[in-house]
C-alpha positions as CSV (number, residue, x, y, z in Angstrom):
1,M,-17.3,2.8,-1.7
2,Q,-19.2,5.5,-3.6
3,V,-17.6,6.7,-6.8
4,K,-17.8,10.5,-7.2
5,S,-16.1,10.7,-10.7
6,R,-14.0,8.5,-13.1
7,H,-11.5,10.1,-15.7
8,H,-8.5,9.0,-17.8
9,L,-5.1,10.3,-16.3
10,R,-3.4,12.6,-18.5
11,S,0.3,11.6,-19.8
12,D,2.2,13.7,-17.4
13,E,0.0,12.4,-14.4
14,V,0.9,8.9,-15.5
15,R,4.5,9.7,-15.5
16,E,4.5,11.1,-12.2
17,L,2.5,8.1,-10.6
18,E,4.8,5.7,-12.4
19,A,7.9,7.5,-11.2
20,A,6.5,7.8,-7.6
21,V,5.6,4.2,-7.4
22,N,9.0,3.1,-8.7
23,E,11.0,5.3,-6.5
24,R,9.1,4.2,-3.3
25,L,8.5,0.5,-4.0
26,G,11.2,-0.4,-6.9
27,V,8.5,-1.5,-9.2
28,D,7.5,-0.6,-12.8
29,L,3.8,0.0,-13.4
30,D,3.5,-0.6,-17.1
31,G,-0.1,0.0,-18.2
32,D,-1.8,0.9,-21.4
33,T,-4.7,2.7,-19.5
34,Y,-4.9,4.5,-16.3
35,E,-8.2,5.7,-15.0
36,L,-8.5,7.8,-11.6
37,V,-11.7,6.7,-9.7
38,E,-12.4,9.6,-7.3
39,T,-14.4,8.6,-4.0
40,E,-16.8,10.3,-2.2
41,S,-15.5,9.9,1.2
42,G,-12.3,8.5,2.8
43,P,-8.8,8.9,2.2
44,F,-8.1,7.1,-1.1
45,D,-8.7,7.5,-4.8
46,L,-8.3,4.5,-6.7
47,V,-6.1,4.3,-10.1
48,L,-7.3,1.5,-12.3
49,V,-4.3,0.3,-14.4
50,N,-5.6,-1.6,-17.5
51,D,-8.8,-1.8,-15.6
52,E,-7.5,-3.3,-12.2
53,P,-7.2,-1.5,-9.1
54,L,-3.6,-1.5,-8.8
55,A,-2.7,1.9,-7.5
56,M,-4.2,4.6,-5.2
57,Y,-3.5,8.0,-4.1
58,Y,-3.7,8.2,-0.2
59,E,-4.4,11.5,1.3
60,D,-4.0,12.5,4.9
61,D,-3.8,15.8,6.7
62,T,-0.6,16.9,4.9
63,E,-0.3,15.4,1.5
64,R,-1.6,13.3,-1.4
65,Q,0.7,10.3,-1.9
66,P,0.6,7.8,-4.9
67,F,1.2,4.2,-3.8
68,L,0.1,0.6,-4.8
69,T,-3.0,-1.0,-3.5
70,V,-2.7,-4.6,-1.9
71,R,-3.6,-6.1,-5.3
72,G,-1.1,-3.8,-7.1
73,A,1.7,-4.7,-4.7
74,N,0.8,-8.7,-5.2
75,A,1.0,-8.1,-8.8
76,T,4.2,-6.1,-9.0
77,E,6.3,-7.6,-6.0
78,P,7.8,-4.5,-4.3
79,T,11.4,-4.4,-3.3
80,R,11.4,-1.5,-1.1
81,R,9.3,-0.2,1.8
82,V,8.4,-3.8,2.9
83,V,7.6,-5.1,6.3
84,T,7.5,-8.9,6.7
85,V,5.2,-10.5,9.3
86,D,5.3,-14.0,10.6
87,A,2.7,-16.7,10.3
88,G,1.3,-15.5,13.8
89,A,0.4,-12.0,12.6
90,V,-1.3,-13.1,9.3
91,S,-4.8,-13.2,10.5
92,F,-4.7,-10.1,12.5
93,V,-3.0,-8.1,9.7
94,S,-5.2,-9.5,7.1
95,D,-8.4,-8.3,9.3
96,G,-6.9,-4.9,9.4
97,A,-5.1,-4.8,12.6
98,D,-2.1,-2.4,13.1
99,V,1.4,-4.1,13.1
100,M,3.1,-4.9,16.4
101,R,6.9,-5.4,16.7
102,P,6.5,-9.1,18.0
103,G,4.9,-10.1,14.6
104,I,7.6,-8.5,12.3
105,V,10.5,-10.7,11.2
106,E,12.1,-8.2,8.8
107,A,11.9,-4.5,7.6
108,D,13.7,-2.4,4.9
109,D,16.1,-0.3,6.8
110,A,15.3,2.6,4.3
111,I,11.8,3.1,5.7
112,S,11.4,6.4,7.7
113,A,8.7,7.1,10.4
114,G,5.8,8.4,8.3
115,D,6.3,6.4,5.0
116,L,3.7,4.2,3.6
117,V,4.6,0.6,3.6
118,V,3.6,-2.7,2.3
119,I,3.1,-5.5,4.8
120,A,3.9,-9.0,3.5
121,E,3.5,-12.4,5.0
122,E,6.8,-14.5,5.5
123,T,6.1,-17.8,4.1
124,H,5.0,-16.9,0.4
125,G,5.6,-13.2,0.4
126,K,2.0,-12.2,-0.2
127,V,1.3,-8.7,0.4
128,L,-1.7,-8.6,3.2
129,A,-1.9,-4.8,3.9
130,V,-0.8,-1.2,3.3
131,G,0.2,0.9,6.2
132,R,1.8,3.8,7.7
133,A,5.2,3.5,9.3
134,R,5.3,4.9,13.1
135,V,9.0,4.3,13.4
136,A,12.1,3.8,11.2
137,G,12.6,0.3,9.5
138,E,15.7,-0.4,11.6
139,E,13.4,0.0,14.9
140,M,10.7,-2.1,13.7
141,V,11.9,-5.5,14.9
142,G,11.6,-6.0,18.6
143,D,9.6,-7.1,21.8
144,S,6.9,-4.7,22.1
145,G,4.9,-1.8,20.8
146,K,2.9,-0.6,17.7
147,V,5.1,0.1,14.7
148,V,2.7,0.3,11.5
149,D,-0.7,1.9,11.3
150,S,-2.9,-0.3,8.8
151,I,-4.8,1.9,6.2
152,H,-5.9,-0.8,3.7
153,H,-5.8,-4.5,3.8
154,V,-7.0,-7.7,2.2
155,G,-11.0,-7.7,2.0
156,D,-11.7,-4.1,2.6
157,E,-13.7,-2.2,0.4
158,L,-10.7,-0.8,-1.8
159,Y,-9.5,-4.3,-2.0
160,T,-12.9,-5.7,-3.3
161,F,-13.6,-2.7,-5.5
162,A,-14.8,-4.0,-9.0
163,P,-14.6,-1.7,-11.9
């Protein structure tokens, strides 16, 4: 991942990031320092919280959204927008595969189509990936079809970024 620039976030930007992450995921980011790492290409800008890559801004064609990284989700344990997959889906999701209905055991009913979500494994609750929901949470459990597009997963360049 090529870094374009790095700078500390202003206090109003920190408040907006913390509020958005709390509203979406039910977690409190409580850092002393927040540094934005802008990347040359790709849909992500990374936020280092106390020098750890815990948050990001994900940008698509319509908006730029603050969210947690996989490492950030594992450090803070989200209570909202969580999709839980069974053991059979773990290796696929960890490698960046999109999430299919048969692998899902539970999904937050408050998820709407288009929302960013965290994908956790059932046994230990560890987050494996971040994705974008294709359908609402109450429609995720079922027999067939792709329901979450993976955008960031364990082992990708965002996950392995070292400040």
